C-alpha positions in Angstrom: 0.6 -14.0 -1.3 -1.8 -11.6 -3.1 0.2 -8.5 -2.5 3.6 -9.2 -4.2 0.7 -11.1 -6.3 -0.2 -7.3 -7.5 3.3 -6.3 -7.5 4.0 -9.0 -10.5 7.5 -10.5 -12.0 10.5 -9.0 -13.6 10.8 -5.3 -14.4 13.2 -3.0 -15.1 11.0 0.1 -17.1 11.3 3.0 -16.9 8.4 4.6 -14.9 9.5 2.9 -11.8 11.7 4.6 -9.5 12.8 1.4 -8.2 14.3 0.8 -10.9 15.0 -3.6 -11.3 11.7 -4.6 -9.7 10.6 -8.6 -8.8 7.3 -9.6 -6.8 8.1 -5.7 -5.5 11.6 -6.3 -4.2 13.8 -3.2 -6.0 17.0 -2.6 -6.7 17.1 0.6 -5.0 15.8 -1.1 -1.5 18.2 -3.3 -2.1 21.1 -2.8 -4.1 23.2 -5.8 -2.9 20.1 -8.6 -4.6 20.5 -10.3 -7.7 17.1 -9.3 -8.2 16.4 -11.1 -11.5 17.3 -14.5 -9.6 15.0 -13.8 -6.7 12.8 -16.7 -6.2 9.3 -15.9 -4.9 9.8 -17.7 -1.4 13.0 -15.3 -1.0 10.5 -12.7 -1.9 8.0 -13.7 0.7 11.0 -13.8 3.5 11.8 -10.5 3.0 7.9 -9.4 2.5 7.4 -10.7 5.9 10.8 -9.9 7.5 11.1 -6.2 6.6 7.0 -5.0 5.1 4.8 -7.3 7.4 6.5 -8.0 10.4 7.4 -3.6 10.4 3.9 -2.6 10.7 3.1 -5.7 12.8 0.7 -7.6 10.5 -0.4 -10.3 12.8 -1.6 -8.1 15.2 -3.7 -5.7 12.8 -4.8 -8.9 10.9 -6.6 -9.8 14.4 -8.2 -6.8 14.8 -8.9 -5.6 11.4 -8.6 -8.4 8.5 -9.5 -5.6 6.0 -7.5 -2.5 7.8 -4.6 -5.0 7.7 -4.5 -6.1 4.0 -3.8 -2.3 2.9 -1.9 -1.6 5.3 0.7 -4.5 4.2 0.1 -3.5 0.6 0.7 0.2 1.4 3.8 -0.7 3.6 5.1 -3.3 0.3 4.6 -0.4 -2.1 5.5 2.8 0.0 7.1 1.5 2.7 5.9 0.9 6.8 6.4 4.5 7.9 4.1 5.7 4.9 1.4 3.1 6.1 1.3 4.2 9.9 1.4 7.5 8.6 -1.9 6.5 6.4 -3.2 4.9 9.5 -2.2 7.8 12.0 -4.3 10.3 9.7 -7.7 7.5 9.0 -7.4 7.5 12.8 -7.1 11.2 13.6 -3.7 11.5 15.7 -0.2 13.1 15.2 1.4 11.2 12.6 3.4 8.5 13.4 6.2 6.9 11.7 5.0 3.3 13.1 2.5 1.1 14.1 2.3 0.9 17.9 -0.2 -1.1 19.7 -2.2 2.0 20.8 -2.8 2.8 17.1 -4.4 -0.6 16.8 -6.0 -0.8 19.8 -7.8 2.6 18.2 -8.9 0.7 14.9 -12.3 -0.3 14.9 -13.9 -3.7 13.2 -15.9 -2.9 10.8 -15.6 -1.6 7.0 -15.3 2.1 8.6 -11.6 1.9 8.7 -11.5 0.1 5.3 -13.2 2.9 3.7 -10.5 4.8 5.0 -7.9 3.7 3.8 -9.7 3.0 0.3 -10.1 7.1 0.0 -7.1 7.9 1.4 -4.5 5.9 -0.6 -6.8 7.3 -3.5 -6.1 11.0 -2.8 -2.4 9.8 -2.3 -2.1 8.3 -5.4 -3.5 11.1 -7.5 -1.7 13.3 -5.8 1.4 11.3 -6.6 0.7 11.4 -10.5 0.0 15.3 -10.4 3.1 16.1 -9.2 5.7 13.5 -10.5 5.4 12.8 -14.5 6.5 9.1 -14.0 4.0 8.3 -11.2 1.4 9.8 -13.5 2.3 6.9 -15.8 2.3 4.8 -12.9 -1.4 6.1 -11.8 -3.8 3.7 -14.1 -2.1 0.1 -12.6 -1.9 1.9 -8.9 -6.1 2.5 -9.1 -6.0 -1.6 -10.4 -4.0 -2.2 -7.5 -6.5 -0.8 -5.2 -9.4 -2.2 -6.9 -7.8 -5.2 -6.9 -7.0 -4.7 -2.9 -10.8 -4.1 -2.2 -12.1 -7.3 -4.3 -9.3 -9.6 -2.5 -11.0 -8.0 0.7 -14.3 -8.6 -0.6 -14.1 -12.0 -1.2 -12.6 -12.7 2.2 -8.9 -12.8 1.2 -9.6 -16.4 -0.2 -9.4 -18.5 -3.6 -6.8 -15.7 -4.8 -3.6 -16.6 -6.8 -0.4 -16.3 -4.4 1.6 -14.5 -6.9 1.5 -13.5 -10.2 -1.4 -15.9 -12.7 -5.2 -16.0 -12.0 -6.7 -13.1 -12.4 -9.7 -11.9 -10.0 -13.5 -13.0 -11.7 -15.1 -9.9 -13.9 -18.1 -9.8 -11.1 -15.3 -9.9 -8.2 -13.1 -7.3 -9.9 -16.9 -4.7 -10.5 -17.0 -5.2 -6.9 -13.6 -4.3 -5.7 -14.2 -1.2 -8.4 -17.4 -0.4 -6.7 -16.6 -0.6 -3.4 -13.6 2.0 -3.9 -15.8 4.4 -5.2 -18.0 4.0 -2.6 -15.4 4.9 -0.3 -14.5 8.1 -1.7 -17.6 8.7 -1.9 -17.9 8.3 1.4 -15.1 10.9 2.4 -16.2 15.2 2.2 -14.4 17.0 -0.2 -13.1 18.6 3.1 -11.2 15.8 4.6 -9.6 15.1 0.8 -8.5 18.8 1.1 -7.3 18.4 4.0 -4.8 15.1 3.5 -3.9 16.5 0.0 -2.8 20.3 2.4 -0.5 17.7 4.7 1.2 16.0 2.4 1.8 19.6 0.7 2.9 20.8 4.0 6.0 18.4 4.0 7.9 20.2 1.3 9.5 17.3 0.1 9.7 15.6 -3.0 7.6 12.5 -3.5 10.4 10.2 -4.2 12.7 12.2 -1.4 10.4 10.9 1.2 9.9 7.4 -0.4 13.4 7.6 0.4 13.3 8.4 3.7 11.0 5.8 4.8 13.3 3.4 3.1 15.4 3.8 5.2 14.0 4.8 8.4 12.8 1.3 8.3 15.8 -0.3 8.1 16.8 0.8 11.4 13.6 -1.0 13.4 
C-alpha cells in the first residue's frame, strides 16, 4: 500500500513514459484498462498479481522486510525484471530477470542489503536522468520516493497512509533522507562506476529496456 501511495492518483503528464497513470497503473502497460476509473482495490489486486507475486514478495518479507519494500517499489516503478536485476547486482551474481529462491537465500538479514539497494537505486535514477530529458524532469520526484521508502522502512513499516493522503512527519522524512545519504556514502566510487558501466553496457535506450521487462514479466 505504501508503494502505491508514492505513485499517487490520476496523472497524465508529458513527463511520464507510461502515459495515463493512476495509483501506478499505466496505460502503456495496461492499454485495455480504463485508467481514470481504476479503484484503489483494483490497483492493489494488480500490484499483488503482476508485481509483488512476480518477485516472490512474501518470501522476501520473511527474509528481510526492508529489502522486500525496496524491491517491491522497484518492481512497481520499473518492472519485476528490474527488481531482479538490482538484487543480482547487490548480491554480486550474474544478472537475473527473475528473483529465485536461491537469490532470496543469499539475502542477509541485516540492513546492509537495504543500504546497497538504496544506493543502487540512487545510481540508476541519476543515470536515467542523465540520458533521457524526460526522466531528468522526474529525478527530484524519484529521489523523494527513495527517501520516502527509507523513511517507511525506518518507521517499522507502520503508521503510513496506504494510498495518497497522509505524509510522513518532518522528523521521519529527515531520517529517511539521512539514511539515503548514509547508504550512498557506504558505496565506494569504484562500485558506483561499475554499476554505471553495467548499465551502459546494455546498449539499449532506457525506455526500450523498461518495455522489455514489461513484456517479459507478462509471460511469467
